[in-house]
N, C-alpha and C positions, 0 to 999 in steps of 0.2 A: 082595121086601124084607120082613123080619120086622117084627112089631109094635114091638119095641124099636128096631130100626133106623129105622123110620118116625118114631117119637116123637123119636128122637135127631136125625134129619134136620130134623124140623119145628121142634124147639127151636133148633137151630143156625141154621136159616133165619130164624126169628123174631128171634134176636139180631142176625144179619147185617142183616136188614131194618131193625131199629131203629137200628143204627149208621148205615146208609145214609141213613135218613130224618133222623136227627139231623144228619149231616154236611150233607145237602142243605138242611135247614131252617136250620142255623146259618150256612151260607155267606152268606146274605143279611143276617144281623144281626150278624155278628162281623167284625172287621177287625184289622189290625195294631195292637198296643197302642202308644198314643202317650204320651210322657212327660207327667206331670200338670203340670209346671212350664214346659213349652216349647211355643211355637207357631212353626211353620215357614211362612214366607211366600215365595211365588214372585215374583221381580222379573223383568221382561222386559229390563231393561238395568241396567248397573252404574252407581252414582253416579260422577260425574267428580270432584267435590270435596265435602267435608263442611263445610269452613269457610264459615260463612254469608256471608262477604264476597264469595265467588266463585261463588255458585250461579247456574246458567244453565239447568237442565233440571228437569223435574218429579220425576224419581227422586231427584236430589240434594236437592231441596227436602224431599221426603217423609222421607228418611232423616235428613238434618240436623235436621229438626224434632223428631225423637225424642231428639236429643242436646243441642240448644240451645234456649233460651227467649228470647223477646223481651220488651220491656216490655208489649206488647199482643199479642193474638192474635185470630184469627177463630174464633167459636164454630160450632156445627154448622149454624146458620142463616146463616152468613157475615156476622155482625155483630161489630163490634169490642168486645172485652172486655179486662179486665186480665189480665196474666200475671205478670211480675216486678214490675210496678207495680200496687199495690192501688187507687190512685185518682190523679186528676189534676185540676188547675184550669186552665181556659183563660181568659186575661186579655187586656186591651188589644185586643179585637177579633180575637183569634187570633194576635197578635204575640208572645205570651208563654205558654208552657205550663210549669207546674210539676208534675213527676211525683213522687209519693210511693211509694217503693219498699218492697217487703215486707222485713221484718226476719228475720234468721235463715236466709236462703237461702244454700245452700252450693254451691260448685263440686264437681265429682266427686272432686277431690283433698282435699276437706275445708276448703278456704279459703273464707272468707266473701265473698259477693258484695256489692259496694258501688257507690256512685255513680261511683267512679273507673273502674270497668269500662265503664260506659255512655259516659262521656266518651272513653275510649280507643277504644271501638268507633266512635264518631262520627268521631274524628280519623283512624282507620285507613281508613274507607270514603271519606272526602273527601280523603285525601292524594294528591297528584299522583304520588307514588312507588309507589302501589299499583295494580296492573293489575286493577281490578275493574270489571265492567259496571254496578255499582250506585252509581257515584260521585255521581249526581244523586238518589239515593234520598231524601235528607232535604229536597229542595226548597230553599226560601229561608232555611235556617237561617243565622243570623249567628254565633251561638256557643252552646256548651253548657257550663254551669257547675255545679260542685258547690256546693250550698248547705250540706249536711251529708252524712254517710255514707249517708243513706237518702233524700235529696232532690236532684233535679237540676232546673235551670231551663234551658229552651230558649228562646232569643230568635231571632225571625225578622225579616228585613228587611221582609217583607210577609207577610200571612196565607197559610198553606199549607193548602189544602183537604184534603189527604190526610195531614196531620201524624200523626194517631193511627195510621193504617195503616202509615206509614213506619217507625214504631217497633216493628212486628212482626218486624223483622229480628233474627236471633239475636245476642245479646250475646256477645262473646268476652272471655277472661280477660286482664286487663292483667298479672297477676303471672306468667303463662306466656309471653306473647308480646311484652311490652315489650322493645325492644332487638334483637329477632329480625327476620330478613327475612320479612315476612308473606307475600310472594309464593311462597315455596317451599311444597311440598305435604307436608312432614313432619308438620305439625300435623293434616292430614287423616287420617293413619294413627294418630295418637295424640291424638284430640281430648279436650279437657276442657270440658264444658259445665255447664249447670245444669238440663238437661232430664231427663225421666223415665228415660232409658236411657243406659248407658255402652257404648262400643265396646270389646269384648274381643278381637276377631279380625277381620281382613280378609284373605281369601285371594283375590287378584285373579282375576277371571273365574269365581269359584266361589261364594263366600258371604261374608256379614258376620254376626258373632255379637254380639248385644247382650245385656246383663244389666240388670235394673231397678236403679235407684238408690234404695237403702233410705231415703235422707234427702231425697228429692225434695220440694220445697217444697209441692206440692199433694197429697202423700200417695203412698205407694209404689204403683206400678202393680200391677194384679191378675195380669198375666202376668210371670212371673219371668225367662224367657229368650226371646229372639227370634232365630230363625235366618232370615236373609234370603238365600235361594238365588237366584243369577243364572241364569235359564233363559230365553234369548231366544225359543225356539220355544214357542208356546202349546199345540201338540199334545203336546210333551214334558212341559210342565207338567201337562197333564191326565192323562197316564200316571202321573206321580209322585203326583198327587192320588189316583188310583185305587189305587195300591199302598201308600198310607199314608205317603208321605214328605213330603207337602205338606198343610197345614191350610187355607190360604187362598190364593186366586189371583184375579186379574182374568180375566174371561171375554170372549172375543170374542162378537159377537152370535149367530153360528151355534151356538156351544157353549151359550150361555145358553138358546137356544130348543130345541135338539135333544138335547144330550148329557147333560143333568143330571136327567132325569125318570124314571129307572128304575134298578133294581138297587141295589147298595151305595151309590152316590152319592145316590140319592133317599132312602135310609134314614138316611144318616149326615151329610148336608150340607144346608145351606140356602142358597138363592139370595137375593141382595140387588140392588137397583137404586136409583139416585138420579137426580135431574134432571141435565141436561147439566153437565159440568165441564170440557169441552174442545171445541175446534172444529177441523175439518179445513180445510186451505187449500192452494191451488196458488200458490206464491210465485214471482214473476218477478224476475230480476236487473235492476233498473231502471237500472243503469249502461248497459245496452245500449239503443241508440237505438230499436230496433224496438219495445221494450216501453214506451217513454215516452209513447206516444200513448194517451190515455184511451180513445178509441174502440176501439183494438185490445184493450185489457183488457176492456172491456165486451162486445166480440164474443166473447171466450173464455168469459165468464160466461154469455152466452146460448147458447153452443154446447154447454155441458156439462149433461148430464141429471142434475141433483142428486137428483131423486126416485128415479131408477134406482140411484144410488149408495146412497142410504138404504135402499132395498129390498134390493138385492143384497149390499151389503157390511155394512150395519148391521142387516139383518133387520128393518127398521122401527123400531129403537130409536134414534131421532134425529129431527131436523128440519132444514130448510134454514137455513143461516146467512146473515145479512145483514151481519155485521160482527164486531168483536172483543169484543162484550158478550153475556153469556148472557141468554136471553129472560126469565128471572124476576127480573132485576136492575132496580132503580129507575132506573138510568141508561140502560136499553135503550130505543131509539126504535122504536115500531111504524110510524113513517112512513118508515123507511129502505127504499130501493129493494130489491125482491126480484127478482132476475134470473131469470125463468122460462125454461125450456128453449124456445128459439125459433131453430132453425137459419137460417131465412130472415132474421131480424133480425141474426143474427151475420154472415151473408154481406154484408148491406147495409152494416154498420158497417165491415167489412174493406175493402170497395170504396170507401167514403167516406174511409177513411184511406190510400188510395193503393195498395192491393194489387189485383192483377189475376190472372185465371186464366191458367195456362200450358197448354202442349200436353198435359201429363200430368194436367191437371185440378187441379193444385196451385196455390195462390196463390203469386205471386212479385212481387218489386219490384226494378227495375233488374237483372233477369236472375238474381237470387238467389232460390231457392225458400224458401217459408216452412216452416222446419223447425227444431226445437230438441229438446234432450234434457231429459227429466224425471228428476231425481235423487231417490231416496228411500233409506231404510235397509232392508236386506234382511230384518231380523228381523221387520218389521211386515207381516204378510200383509194387513191391512186397507189399508195404504197401497199395496201392490202391486196389489191388486184394483182400488182406486180409480184408480190410474194406468192400468190396462188399459182401464177404461171410458172415461176421459178420452181415451186414445189412439184408441179407436174413434170416439168422438164427434167429435173434431177431424178425423180422417181423412175422415169423411163430408162435411165442408164444405170440404175441400181443404187441410188442415194436416197435415204429417207430424211425428210425434214419435217419439223413441226413449226407452226406459225403461232407466235405469241404476241400480244399487243399490250401496251401500257399507255396510260394518259401521258401527254407530252412532258409535263413537268416531272413525273415519275420516271419517264424514259431518260430524260436528261440526267437525272440523279443516278439512275442505275447503270446506264450504258456509258454516257459521256464522262461523267465524273468518276464513277467507281469501277468502270471497265468490267462490269459483271454481265457478260453475254457470250454466246458462241458466235453468232452472226447478227448484223443489224442491216435493215433495209431503210435507206434514207435518201432524201434529196438534199443537195447542198448548193447554196448560192455561190456563183463565181466571185472571186475576190477582185477581178478586173485589174490584177497586178500579177506579173509572173512570179513574184516572190512568194512561194507557198511554203516558206521555211517553217512557219508555225504548224502547218498541217502534216508535214512529212519528215522533218528533221528528227533524228533519233533522240535529241535532247529535250523534245517537247512531248514526252510520253507520261509525265507525272499526272497525278490526280487533278482533274479540272482543266488540263491542257488539251489542245486540239488534236494532237496525234494520239487519239484514244484507241486507235487500232493497234498501237504499239509497233509500228513499222520501223525497222532499222536496216539501213543499207549504207555502206561506207561511201560508195560512189555517188549516191543520191545526196548524202551529206556534203560531200566535196563540191558537187555542182551547185547546191543551194548556197553554200558559203561563197563560192566563186562568183555566182550571179549577183550576190549582194555587194561584192567588191568592185564590180564592173560598171562603168558609166556609159561607155559607147554603146549605142543601140545595136549596131551590127554585131558586136561581140556578144552582147547579152542575148541576142536572137539565137546565136549558135549554141550558147550554153543552155538556154531554156528549151530549144528544140531537142537537144540531147536528153535533157531531163524528162521531157514529155515522152520521148521514145523509150527511155529506160523504165519509166513508171508503167508504160503500156506493156512492155515486155514482162516486167515483174508482177503486174496485177496485184499490188498490195491490197487493193480492193477490186471488186469486179465492176468496172465502169460500164454502165448499162445504156444510158440515153442522155441526150441534151433535150430539155423540155422548153418549148416556146412559152413566153409570157402571154397569157390570155386574160383579158378583163373586160368589164362592161361598166359604163358610166352614164348617168342621166344626161340627156342632150342639153339641159340648161347649163351644164358645166362646160365652159369654153376654154380653149388654150391647152388642151391635153396633147402632148407629143409623146407617144409610147417609146420607151427606151429600155434596153436591157438592165438599166440601173434599178428598175423596179416600178411598181404601179404608182407610187407617190413621189417619185424622184423629182418631178418638176412642178409640184403642187403650188409653189410660190407664184408661179406664172398663171395659175388658173383664175378664172372669173366665173361668176354666176349671173346668168341672165334669166329673168322670170318671164 
């Protein structure tokens, strides 16, 4: 090769090498260009309803909360603060609350929000003609009256300890819904709220598109557009995150631990975690006689290795649950029974409650083997893994279980609404209010209501009712500590674990403060930097 050719080759090679190095170096630091005004969020399930009157699941709550505002709200520390109400006066020992509403608040259609909307919401929720699971939301309210367009007065038959929390329910517009059948779902597809975002599009099974409300009473949100994509499978969500189609998603524990620490994701995303905001449980259909014996339920709790579930399913990001309250709450009792893994104790309790070993080494009673089906939703890999561990644990002591899965909407219809199940494996978001009346009171067991396990206990009912009548925090603390301890003893469901909130967001999103309230709880404060 001649000198010229060698120089030419060297020059070309240098250019080629520079291009390759550039491409190689840029690959880790560049990614798909994301719109400056849009954030795309992955949702594992689709909201069922957006009308605040009918909310029953965490996804619906989260999305509806972007569209509607209540008189009060929970802040990032899960304390009550004002929202549509700028202040309130508590009088007559809690039998009278006067709310002073913010002036100049607008509905998304430009109509002014007034006290009439608050009264309309109250009458709707408490109407016998409205099929809402929240009919007892306002406790012992006697009446709600308009004092003037910006003041309402709430009168109670007796003090209601969770009065301020109860008014965090989203307020609905009288001028839109008066005279309409509130039970139909048309309003869900075209909701008018006073919240930070407006719904612009809902493509079933695919996405919801929201746009910020320029005249939002607390100031226009920093994120102009939100795309909420419905992607049930977390592995698919992760692929979408990697290819630039998703900005933020909740992570399962294995993803949080293993999949986010290298390459493009590590360069362009940041992981977040917050203390427990939900708990996992094995719920039993207490209409069935075999599940009604407390000793049987306690046996199941001893038979399940909860530490193994936390390690294998949550990768250690959680703790054992003893009841329906989060460990960091003031109403959580540290004296509640913690059922440690003890197969021998489980067997003893089963035998004590009348079950005997059969020829196949399975427990039986009156010739019928101890066998039941655990139902869960197939989109949730965490629940399925947990069910498999439980199945193995129970088989070791002589109980046969089958695992069955349903799509989430079908699950809600079959199990939650119709009570058609033996046992269910679910996780439930904490209410962040000690008043769990709707979940555990014996009057809330009808179709579509939240006590779908059909639990009935006289002392629990009395504590729930007394807690509602009590205003003083120190007295409420004693009531709810006892309630927690009793539910732990009774095991109306098998309380399994408290799960940490884990999620990831693109680094261009600023202002995220993780909170047990949920991944999107402080979205109004977010900003996007390019």
